[in-house]
N, C-alpha and C positions, 0 to 999 in steps of 0.2 A: 696402366704398367707402373711395378714398382716404382717408388723411388728411388735413385741412383745413390743417394747417401745409406740409404738401408745397404743395398747390396755391397756397399763397400767396406761396411763395418768390418764381417769380420776378416777381411784379405788385409785391411790397412793396421788392423789388431796384430795379425798374426808377424806383418813386417816390423810392426814398431812397437813388437814390446820388450824388443830387449833393451836399452839402453847404456850405459857406464858401468862397468865393472869393479868391484872396489879388491881389492889384494886377497880379503876370507868374505864372501858373500853370506848375509843375512837376510832370513826371509821378508823382515818389514824392505831392505833397501831392492829387493828384484820385486817387490808389492808396490812400492812408488816409482821405479824405473819403468814398471806401465805405464802408471796415473801418468808421468810426465812426456814417455813416448806417446800417449794416448792423444795428448792436449796436442801435442806439434802436429797430430793427423787430423784435428778437430772432432775427436772423440772424448766423451766423458766415462772414463773406467771410473768402478763404484764399488761396493759392497754393503747390503743392508746391515751386517753386525761383520766388527773386527776382532778375533780376540787373540791376543799375542802370549804365552807363554814357557818359558824355557825355551824359547828357540823352537819353537810350533807356532804359525799364522791361520787362523781356521778362519778362513771368509764363507759368509752365508749371503746369498742373493746378490751373486755378482754380474753386474750389467754394465755392456760395452756400447755404446750410443752415439751417434750423432746428435745433437739438438735438437729436441721434438722431435726424437723417433725411436720404436721400442726397442731395434737393434737385437744385440745375443744375449743370450741371460742364461749363467752356471748356477746350479743349486748350489753348489758349496766349490770349496776349493783348500784344500790344505796343503801348504809349504813348512816342510822340516828340515832344519839347518843339521848337515850331513860334518862329520869329523874330519872331513877332506876338505874342505871349506866350498862345498856345493850346496845347492839345496833342492831339493826331491819335491817335486811337485805332482800331486794328484787330484785330479778334476773329479767332480762327483757325476750320478749317473746322469742328472736331466740338466742336457744341455742343448740348446735349439735358439731359434730367431719367428721371430714374426712379420711378414712380411706384405703385409696389409698395406693397400694403396688403394688410392683413388678409383674405385668401379672394380678391386682388385684385393681380393682373401688369399693367404695362403701362411702356410710356415714350413720352418726347413726344424731336421731336430738330429742330431748327432746322438747316435749310442757307441760304445767302447764296451771290450773286453781288458780289462787291466792296464785301460793308458797311464803309463809316468812318463813324465819328463825329468831330466836334470839339470840346473841351472849352473853354470862355473863360469871362472874368467879363462879368457883367453889373451892372447895380445893384443898391444896398441889399444889397453882401456875394453876390448870386444867383449859382449857378453854370450856366450854358448848354452845352445838346449842340445840335448840328445831327449828322443824321444823314442817309444813301443809300444807297440800293443799288439794282443794276439787277434784281434780286428777290430776293425773301424766301420761305423756304417751309419750313413745320411739318407735319411727320408722326407722326402718332401712331397705338399699337395700343394695346388694351385685352383683358383676357381676363378673367372673372367668372363666377360661376355661374350657370349659367340656371335659368329661370324654370320653379319646381316648383310642382305645385298639391295636392302629398298627400306633402310633405316628405323625398321620394324624392332621389337624387343625378340633376338631368337633364342632366347634361354640362356643358358648357363654353362660356358666350357669349362674341360678341370684339365688339367695333369695331375699325376701323383707318379711318383717312382722310390724305388732306393739306390743307390751306390755302396760298395761293400767291399773293405779292402782285408785282408787274410794277411797274417805275421809282418806288420808293419814295422818299417823301424828306420831310423832317420835323422838328421839334426837340421840344426837352428843359429845362423850368427847375425850378428849384430854390432858392427864396427862403425864407430864414432868417430866426427872428423867433419871437415867444408864440406865432404861428401858423404853420406852415411850410404854404407856399403851392409848389404842383407846375401845371407847364401841359404841357399834351402834345399835339402838332399831328403828323397824319399824312395823305400824299396818297398815292394810286400809282393809275396809269392801270389797275389793271385787280386785283380778286379775284376767286379761281375757290377750289374747292372740289369734292372728290372723295370721297364717305364713304360705309363699306360696313358693314353689320351683320348677323349673324346669332344667333339663340336656338334653339338647338334643342329646348328645354322648351316652345318657342311653334309649331315649328316653322316658322320666316318667318326671311326674308332681304328687307335692303334695300338699296338702293343710291338715290344719289344725286348730282348733277353738275347743277353751276351756274358762273354766268361773270358780274359787275357789273363796267361799266366805272364811271371817273373814282369812284374813291370819295374822298373829304376827312370827316375826324373831326380833332375839337379836345375837349379835356377839360380842367379846372381841380380840381382835389382842394385842398384845407384841412384841414389835420390839426392838432390842438394837439401842443406839443414835449412834452408830457406823457404820451401817451397812443401806448401799441405799437401797432400793426393788430393783433398776436400774440397781445395780452392779452385780448382783447376777448372773452370768452366767457360773458356773461350779458346777458341785458336791459339789467341796471344798467349796466354796463361801457357799451354800446352808447349810451344815453342819457345819463351823463357824456359820454362822446366829443363828443356830440352839442351838449351844454350850453358845452361848452367851444370848441365851433367847428367840428367838424368836417362838410365840406360837400363835395358833389360835383356838378358840371355838364356836362353832354356834349353837343354837337353831331354829326350827323353830315349829311352830304351826297352823294347816289350817281346814278349814270346809270342808265340802261337793265340787265336784268339776262334773261337766261336759262338755262333747267336741263332738264333731267330725272333722274325720280323713279320708282323701281320698286319694288314689295313682292312678296312669293310666300308665301304661305301658303294655308293650306283655306280661309280664312273670303273675303276679299276681297281677289287676287292682283291688281296693276293694272299698268299702266304707262302713264306720263304726261310730257306738257309743257308747259311754259309760259315765259310773257313776262310782266317787269314793266316800267312804264313809271318814270321818274326819280321819286326820293325824297327826303323830308328827315325828320327825326329830332330834338328836340330830348328832354332830363331834368334834372330839377334834383332834388336831396335837401340838404335840411339839418334843421335841429330846429326849421322854421317849416313846410315848404313840403316834398310829393313831386306832382311833377308832370311827367307825361310826353307828348306828343306826335308825332306822324306823319302825315304828309301822302304820297301817293302818283299820279300821273298814271294808273293804269289797272293792269287785270291779265286775262290771257288765260290760260286752262288747258287743255288738251286731254288727255281720259282714256279709255283702253280698257281692258277687265274683262272675263272670261271670265265674272262674276257677273253682271254689265248685258249684255244682249242687242241695244245700240245706244252707238255713241261719244259719250261726255257731252263738250260745250264749254260754257265759261262765259268770261264777258268781264264786264268792270265798266269803267265810266269811273272819274273821280278819288274817292278813297277819303280818308277823314279820321279820327285815333282820337286820342284827348285824354284826358285823368284828371289830377284834381288833388285834394289830400287835404294836412289841416292833420295834423302830425305830433305836436308836443305842445302844441295849443292850448288847455291846460287850465281857462287863468285868461281868455283873451280867443280870442272864435270866431275862426277860420280859414276861408280859403277852400276850398271844394270844388265837384265839380265831373264831369260826365261827357260827353263829345260823339263820337258816332259817326255818318260820313257814308258812306253807299256809293250811288252813284249808277249808273246807268246798268246794272244787272245783266239780263244777256241769257243764255237758254240755247239751244241750236239744236234745229232741229224733232223732229229725231230724238229727242231726249231730252223735248222736251213730249208727243209719239208715244206715250211708253211709260205717260202717266197719262191723257193727252186727245186720242186717237186721231182724233175727230172734230172736234175745233180747239172746243170747246164755250166755251171759255176765252180771255181776250184775251190774245194777246200782248204785249204792253205791257212795256218794261222796268221792274222793279221799283228804286224808290227807298227806301232807310232814313234818317232823320234824327235824331238823339237829341242833344239842347241842351240841360241842365240845370244848374242851378250855384245855389248858395247858402252860408251859414256855419255853420261847428257848433263848437263846444266836444269836444275828441277829446284823450284823451295816447295814442295806442296804444305807445308804450314803458312805459308805465305796464300797460299791461293787458297785454302780453306778460308782464311781470314778474311779476302778479299770478297769471296763469296758471301760471307756472312753477313757481310758488311753492304754487300749490293753494289758492288765495286764493278766497272764493266772493262774498264783499262787494268789490264793485268799482264805480266809479263808471261809467255805460254811456257813450257817445257823446249827445251834448246838440244836436239842429240847433235854427238859430235861425231861418234862411229857407229856402226853396228857391222858385227861380225855374224853372218851366219852360218856358223860349224857343219848345222846337220839338220836338214827336213828331208825325212823319209817318212812315207806310209805304205806298206806292204796289205794289199787286200784281194782276196780273191783272185791270187796268182798275178795281179799286177803290182808293178812298184813305182813308187817315185820319188826320187831325192834331188837334193838340192844343196849348193852352197854359194857364198858370197862374199862379200865384201863391200862396205860404204864408208863414207864421210861426206857430213852435212855442212853445205854452208848456209850460214845463218845470217848473214848481213843484209838480206833482202825482208827479214822477218818471218818468211816462210821456210822451212830447212828444206833446203836442196840438194840433193843426192848426187853423190859420182861417185862411179865406182863398178863393179860388172858381179852377174850372178850367173851360174851355170845349173842348169837344170838336166836331169834326163826321166823318160818316162818307158816304162818298159812291160809288155804287156798288153798296152791299153788298148791295141783291138781287138784282141780275145777279150778280153771285159768287155770292153761294147758288144759284141757278139752275143756273148754269155747272158747280158741282161736284156737284152732283143727276146734270145730265146724262153726268159721266164717273164716278159711282158713286161717287165720294169721300165723300160724301155722301149719307144716306137721306134721305125724305118726312120721317121723325121726326122724325129731328136735325135737321133744318131749321126744322121747325115749332118745336123746344124756342128755337132762336136767334134765329128769327123773334119769338116771345112775348118773349123777353128784350131783345131790340132796341126792340119797342114801348111796355115796362115804361119803360125808363130813358132813351130819345130818343125827340123829336119831330119831325114831318115840318119839313123843312126848304123853304128858298126853292126851290130849284131840282129837278126831279124824283130822284127817289130818291137824296135826300137825307134824312139825320137830323143832330139835333143835339142838345146837353144841356149844361146848365150843371148844375157839379157845386160846392158851396158848401160850407166845412165853417166850422163856428160854434162861437162860445166857449162851454164846457161840455159840449161831445163831441156838439152834434146836425151830423147830415149831411143836407142836404137836395139833390134830384137833381130838377130842373127845377119846384121849387116845391116838391116832395114831400118829405116826412121819410123817410128811410129808417133814422135813426139817432137 
């Protein structure tokens, strides 16, 4: 594995290269601010030579690295003072990092077309940067021991590729204070990647190519001025940083994507093409809350493989994923939730025919919807610290409420739906639910008949399923409809349609 300090070199520099702005910036002040901020992050920022002449600072052999690490190297950089009090920054053509670690070799190289940055003063002592480039391309390669199942030398596995941005523009800000606030914005007309890997131990090679239009991303990061990123080595350090204000918020938006992927191995070789509609995503992480949410307008996959006798085509309508959890809500309950929505999932007739050549099952598009939420007391940082210390007695998560807003699965003409609400009694050390849920199943018997006709279910299996359905569900108002009311009562009693089961 590469050393973590090596991986953190570049992002730590990007986040901390600001410093306090002056009334009118000079090139020397900007350069010194980078060195000061690097020291706060546990990085050494240096140059082999420095030449300052008439408001122009020329740096050669720039290096940003943790102690004892190769870090990031920039061949040269020119900082030029402007008449408006800003500083124009032009990095050289040779930018890269050596990522060699124990048993691993690798490097990353950045190439650009016309990359420039302008440093200027902002409010409250902030240092602001605007940047632009016709293109930015990152090329990486790495090698590491191949997978071995018996401990013998299986050779060398490799991974290499490029990630490129076109028409890049954005800004970066650093505002000092008790907590340092960093802002980052990026827009690009296109992002593309081309990645290849090979593992002789698995006898596998993979390749993938993709292009995505109209990428926009913004991030806000808050770091306590008393905490160094590279000094966070244990859950307790992480928890302290969170308590002192460490926080991250990210939003992204993108246009349509297209791509191809392939895999060559002995088990499941395949070739695949895909398209995806525009999408958006957000993320948030602080001492109170972890939250991610993403939406997309749909996906289409076309896959062929010698392991499958027919091409497989899968398409979906809109998709959505969301997850929320408290982080350190030990005293006061925090919000948690899960949302998964997958609409209009369809497969081609050739794929259906592999399992149902006689069309016994309905070809209706499948839908999945999960929407649950509630409140719970939990301190994940304390749990991680306890696990690291080998402690066996820890305070477990304590849910207080659970709202089942929607549970829906529609497939092959059948539909299962459920809603409910519960509170929890945690006085016994084990959460005891109190509340009820109502579920409905339509088309269940028709689905079972279809599965029997395809040979995917035997008559004996079907009999067991139908007996279970009859034992826990009652006939509904419509044909082939079953309903059930599940109640959890104080003292641990659970009833289904009024019949006690516990």
